[in-house]
N, C-alpha and C positions, 0 to 999 in steps of 0.2 A: 796624433798616429807619427811618424818620424816619417823623414823623407824616402830611408832603403826601403819603409816595407807599403810609401806608396809607388813607389822607382819597379816593385816586384806585382803589385796589384796590376800597373797595367801591364806588362809586361803577358803576364798573363793571360790579362780580356785579351790582349794581342793574340797570342794564341790562341784564343776558343776565335777572336772574329774572323782569323783567316781558317781554321780549321774546316776539311770538306763535308762537317756533318755537323748537324748543329744536335747537342746531346739532349736539349728537350720535346724534339717534336721525334729526333732521328732523320730527318729531314735533308738530304745534300744538298749543300749548298755551293754556288760557284766559287773556285778561290777567289781571292781577293788580293790585287798584285801589290808587291813590297809599296809603303809610303819613301816616298822618294820626293827630292825636288821638281825634277821631270812630270810627275805625275801630277802636281799642285801647279805648273804651270799649267798643262796639259787639260786640268781641271777647268780652269781661268779661261784659258782659252775656248773650248765647247761652249761653256756656259757664256762666253760672247758672241760667238758666232749665232749662239739660239739668237739672243736679242736682238741681233743683224738677219736676222729674217732665212741665213744659208742652211739652217739644222733645224727639221721641223721642231715644234715646242712637242714634248715628250707626251703631256694628258692629251693633245690635241690632234698630234699626229701632223699638225699644217704650220707653216711656217709664220711667225709675226715678227713684226718688224715693233724690239723697244729700246731708240735711240739710246734715251737716258739712263736701260741697263745696260747696255752692250758700253756705255762710257766708264760705268762704273764697274763691270771687268776690268774694260783697258787701264784705267788708274789704278784698278788694286794690281794689277801686275807690274804696271810702275814704279808702284811704291815695294812691290815685290826688289825690283830690279834695284832701285837703288839703297834700301835695304840693306841689301847681300852684295853690294860691290866690293870687291876684292875679295870674297868669300866662296867663291860657284870657283868649280874646276872649267876650264875653257868649253869644254862643250855645253857647260849647262851655261854661260855667257851669252855664249852665241846663241844657244838657242834661244833663250828670252828674250833676248834681243832680236831677233829674228822673227820672231812670235810677236811681238812687242811692233812690230814695222809693217809687220800681215794686215795684222790687226787694226792700225789707227791705218791705211788706204785706204782698209774699206770700210770702216767708219766712213772715215773721209767723203769715200765715191756713196755713202749710204746716201749721206744727212748732203748731201748736194743731189738728189735726186736721182742720180745720171746711172 
């Protein structure tokens, strides 16, 4: 399969995935937000906050602190910051930096038991 056809398949899949109706079942699906950098940062940040016990876990509805997992998501955001340096807009750079600072301070507070 050529690169061109792979790209087309992905584009076709993206259009189907964000469509408001599942063609197989006729079920109305919620609209999926466009894939962008701020959504990626938001997803990792939310997972870090769940692991810090600040947001209840979806399965149980109860907050549970898992510092090792929080650290992992914070570190992933750090990798994004390092690997995208110089390639982001000013808004993306400041948003990522502010998120990382906030999460690192929360992690420090949680890990010290305060």
